[in-house]
N, C-alpha and C positions, 0 to 999 in steps of 0.2 A: 869841515863838516858847512861852511858855507858855499867849499868849493863843490862836494855833493849835492847841495840842493841847487845850486846855480849850472849843475850839468844834468840834474834832472829837469829841470823848467827846459832847457835846452833841446833834452829827449821828447819832451811833450810838444813843445812849438815843432818842433821835425816833422815828428809821427800827422799832428793835425794838421800841417802844411800840404806831408803825403797825401792823408786822405781826403783834401781839399781836392787837390791837381786829381788824383785820381778817381774821385768818387762816380765821374762823367761816365768813365771806363768800365768801373763794376756794377754800374749803371743798366748797363744795355750786355751785360752778362747776367743779368736778376733772369727766371722765368718772367714770361710775360705777364702772369698775373699779377707780380709784384711790379714789375715796370709800370702797371695802366696806376697800382697806388703808390708807388713813390714819384717824387719829381727829383725832375734834375736841371742841369743848367750847362753852358758853354761859356767857360772864361773868356777865351776869346772873342765870341762875338759881343760879352755885356762890357770888354773893357779894351780889346784893340782892335776891332771890324769900324770901317767908317758906317755912319749911320745909314739904314736903307732908306730911302729917299720915299720910295714908294710908299713907307708903313706913316710916313709924315701926311700923305696927300687924301683927300678925302676918297672915299673906294668910288662913288658916284661919279667920280672925274675920271674914269680909266676907259680908254679903247684902243683898237688897232682899227686902221682905215681901210674899211670891209669892202668897199666898195671900188678901191684899188686889189687888195686881194682877188675879186671877185675877179675882175678885170683878167685879170694873169692868164686866166684860162686851161692854168695848168694842176694839177693834183693841189689839196690841201695845204699841203705842207711846202711843194716849191711856192705856191702861193703868197707865203708867207712871208716868202724871203727875195720875193722876186723885186723888189724896190727897198733892199738895203740901205737905202741914202735918206730912206724917209723918216721922223719917225714913228714909234710906235705908241704913243699917248696920245691923245686929243682932249680937250680939256671941255669937252661936250657931253658924251656920256659915257655908261660904264665901259669896262672892256667884256667883251663873252665870245671874241671869236668864233662865232654862229656860221659866218661865213664858209668853215672848213668843214661844216657838215652835210653840204651840199648833195657829194656823192651819196652817202649814207642816205640820207633823206631821199633821193629820189630814185635810190633799190626800193627801197619801203614801199614807194608809192606804185611802182609795176608790179610787186607782190610776185615775184619770179623765184624761186628757187628757196634756199634759205638765208635768213639774214641773221647773224651770229653777233651775241656781245658780251664782250668778255668784261665782268663788272668784277673789278677789285674794289677790296674794301680791309676793315678793320673789324671790331666790335658791335660799331654802327651797324653792319651789315650780316651780324653773324646772324645764322640760320636762314640766310634769307632774307631778315627784316623789310628790309626795302626791296630789293629786288621781287619778291614776288606780288606785288600791286604792279611795279614799272613791267614784269613782264606779262603778269593780268592783261594789264590795259593795251600794252601794244599785240600780245595776240589775239584780243576780241577785234584788234582793228584790222591787221594784217595779215593774222593767221597764223597756225603754229599748234601743235599737239606734243605735250613732252614740255619736264623741266631743262634740257636739258646734261652739260655733265654733273655729275656727282661724286665726289671721291671717295673710295672704296671705304673709309672709318671717318669716325667723325665725334670729337671730346662730349657733341653736348645734341646726339642723332634725337633725339626725341622732343628736340625745340623745334626745330623745322617743320611748317606746317605743307610742306609744297612735295614731299615724298615721303613715304612711311622707309624709312632705313633702319638694319641688324644687321649683325654680322657677328661671328667669331671673337672670341676673345682672344684670338693669337696673331695678331698684327703689328708691326711697327710703323707707327707714323712717323718723319722724318718730315718738318716743315721748314723754311729759310728764315723763321724767328728762335730757332732753336737756340742754345747756347753751344752746342756741336752739331756743326753744319752737314760736314761730310762738303765732298763738290761733286760737281757735274752731275746729278742726279735728279732735279727737280722737277719736277714739269711743270704741265703752262698755268695750273693752279697754284705754285711755290710749294709743293709737297708732293711726295713719293711714299710708297708704301711696299713693305719686305715684311715674308712669314716670321715667326720665331721657328725656331728648329732645333729637332724637332716637335711639335706642337707639345705646349706646356699644359703641366697638370692646374687646371687654374685654381684650383683647392688648396695648394702650395705654392707661397710666394715664392721661393728659393729656386723656383724648379726652371727657372726660362734660359735657355743654351741658345745663342746668338753665331754659334759656331757655323762657319759654310763646309759641308759635306762635300761629296765626289756624288753622291745617288742622292736617288728622289728618296721622298717618304715613302715609309711603306705601313701598309694599315687603311684604316678608315681615314677616309678623309674629313681633318678637320680645320679647315681655313677655306670657309665658306663668307656668302654675301648676298641677302636679299634687296631685295627693293622695290616698291609699291608704289601705282600710281597715286595721287593725293585727290580727292575729290573737293579739298575745300575752295581747288580755282578749275575752271573749264578748262582752262591750258593744258593743266597737269593731271585729268582724271583718265588720262589712256598715252599709250606711242603706239607707234607703229614698226619702230626699228629701237636698237639695240647695240651697241658698238662698247668693246672692251681696250680701253688702251693701256700699253706695257708699256716697258722701255729692257735695259739691257739686264741678259744672262747669258752665261754659257753653257748653260743647260739645255736653258726651254725646258718646259712641262705640258702640261695638260690643263683644259678648265671645261668642266659639265656643264651646260648649261641646262636650264628647267624653265621655260616659260608657254603658258596656254595649256599647260599638258605633255607640252611637247619636247623631245631631252634632246640634246646634240654634245655631242662631243668635241672637241678645237684641242687640236695642236696648240701651243704657245713657242715658236721658233726661238732658237737660240739665237741674240744677235745682239750688236754692238750701235742700233739705233733705236727709234721709235716706232711703234710698229698700233696696228690696232685691229679687230677682229669683229667684222659683223656675226652677233651672235645667234639674234634673232631680226626677221625680216615679217612684220605679219598688223594688219591694221589693228586696233583699240586693243591691244595688248593692255593689260592693265597691276603685273607681279614678274618677277623674276629670280630667279636663286641662281648663284654662282657656288660652284665647288670645284677647289684648287688643288691640284697636285703638282707641287714646283718644290724646284730647290730653294735656301737661303738666301741665292744671290739672285731673286729675280724681282725685278723693280716690278711695281703696278702703279697704275695713277687713277685710271676712275672708270667709271660708263656712261654715256650720251644717253639719255633716254630721250628720243625725238622722232620726228618726220620727213619728207621731202622736202615739205616747203613752209613759210612761215618764219615769227621770228622764238629767235631761242636766245636766251639770258642766262648764261651760265656765270655762279655765285661761286667769284675766288674770295673768300673773308680768311682773314687770318689774325686772332685776336692777337694786339699787341702790335701789330706792322703800323708802321711809320709811314711807311711805302718806299723808302729807301733800300730794305730787305729786298726788293723784287730785282737788285743787279744781280743776284744771285741766281737767278734761272739764265743758263746759259743762252748768248744770240744762236745757239747752234740748234736747240731746242726748241727757242721760240719760232725758229724756220721750220723746220718739222709737226710741230701741231698746224703753223698754220698752212702746212702743205694739205693737212687732212680737215683742219674745221673751218678755213675760212671766214677766217673774226673780221666782220664791217665796221667792227666800232668798236674801241677799250677806251672803259672809264674807270679813272681812279679816284677814288673818295677815302680821303686820309688828313691826319692834321691832328686828331683828338690823342696820339701819344707823343705828342711834343709840346703840348702845352706846360707853360711857366707863366706863371702870373707876373714875375720878377723879372723875365726875360724881354726887353724893348725891339732887338734887333733880331728879325727873324732870316738875315739875308742867309744864312748859312743854311736854313730850309730852300729858301726859293735853290741855291746851289744843287743841295740833294736832290731837287727834284728835277731840275735840271737836268742832273745825269740820269734819272728814270727814264724820263722824254727822251731826252740823246740814247736810251738804252735800247728803248722799245721802236723808235722810227727807225734806226737802222737797222733793227734784226727785221722787223714790219713794214719796209718804206710801203708810203702811201694809205697807208689805215688810219684813220683819224680819231684823235684821242681828245676826251673830252675830260677834264678835272671838275669833280664836285668837292667844292668847299664844306670844312666840316659845318656842324651844326650847333645852335648855340648850345653853350655849357655853362653852369653856374657856376658860384665860390660863395663864401660870406664873406662882407666884405660890410664892416661898420655893424656890425651885429645883423641884417640883412642879406639874402640871397638875390647877387645881381651877376650880371654876364664879368667871367673870366676875361679880363683885360685882353690877353694871349688871343681870343680870338679871333676880333677883328683885324689881327698882328699878324697872324697865323693865314686868314682869307685871305690877307695884299699877298703874302707871301706866295700863294699859290697861284695867284692869281698873276702876279709877275712872269712865273713861272711858263705859263700857260702862253703868254703871250710873248715871251722871248722865243716859245719854239714852235710858235705856230698849231698850237693846240687850242681846243674852246675851251668855253670856264662856265660853270655855274655856281654860284653864292647860295648853300644851304641857308647858309646863317642871314643871309641878307631877304630870303625866301621867307623864312619862316616869321621875321620881323623883325630881326635887327637884334638892337639891345635891349635885354631883361625879357627875350621871346619865349628862356627855358622856362623861365619862371610861371610865366602865363600858362605854357605847356601844361606845368607840370598841379599848379593850386588853382587857378582858374577854369580849364577846358573843361568841359562836360560833355563825353568820356573824358577822364585826363587822355591825355595823349604821350606822355611820357613819366618815365620811373623817377621816384622820390633820391636817385643820385643824383638826378639836375643834369644828366648826361647821355642815357640812352632811350631811343622812344621806345617805345611799346609799339606791340602790333595796331593798334587804332591808330598811332602817330606815326609809326611806319608806313600806311596807306596815306595819309595827309601829304606826308613828308614826298613821296616817292609823286603821287598826283601832282605837285606843284613839278616837280622835274618833265616828267609825261608832259605837260602843256606847255612848258618852256621849249621841251624839245621840237615837239611837232606845231612851235610857232603860234600855239594858242593861246 
């Protein structure tokens, strides 16, 4: 009897230890919404990794020697590495790497051609939340007509105010944060789309069939997307060009475009590469409808509503993304999109999905973001990168709402990654006011600037926060 009890206790301890060790892995396999609700941890970082010295340093004491970087006379990334023997940090000013934005700012001033920004982020920019004001401010000063790149579908299409998006319920969406990701097909936004085949009867939950056939679908077109310009912002009230971006397919297909009552049919060629189709080119357009006749293996990415000149800010938000997942976008894909889009600036805003108040060492996150920076710098050489640190987030401490202790730690981890890879850095946490600023934004601001989850901005807060970023970016 005693032996059975001992054996039972041993099994309990064994399984408990196994769960403790395996939980971080299991957490990464959960749906994105659950990942945001449940905390995780890094046992190696908590007990074995060396202390992150930057986390011990006052965030106001970090900078790169921008005068030396600027005098190097090379592009921004090369300038950061022009003096490898010199220390990165100086105990005078806060690190920003602002000098690395020189080429981008110079192009803004010239107002020649398109100036394109890829703005990546998690749920903090979902629905174009910060990007819409950021885009509007830049377009009002430097021109631009159109919202830019829009994915074919979206889980919350009507939340977004900058485009009127609607689509048939016959599409599959795949993203880099999915549990089963697949390989090699993700586009510039970290997602791609394929049709259900044949088009399912949406009244029957069990009617979906994803078998890839050898022929094109027959019968009426039931794979469609509509995109309408938004009058909520002057820059998104119209567009003059519409480009469809597509990916690999063995068969190719057709797309019918209806814009300004003008109907056109285009062939989507069979290809192993990424291509684009100019669907429409006429000023002051406000609506486009696309009807597809494509095989089930056809990869589609989205449509860019744009003009020939001005600023375009492409919102690439994925709920649950901590940044590391961007490495699933193939370098060859980034390069192919760059040929067609010509991005002048990459913005990365992440960190909220790594928060863990009990974790004091975030050197692992610096390493992860270093890998992301290296990934983009190698694929898109010469394109400057700006890291935007996470906003403040509150949690209950001793019965009252206060800043989650991990927010400044993550902020510093991202600052270090930016400094080590010659990227620029903007601290949204510090711009908001630092410690306990989210509490003020939720409880004291009139109108309220953030939601009662003490994590996400509302639209009013998004306008204020993006205003901080614009003023910093333009040196104001």
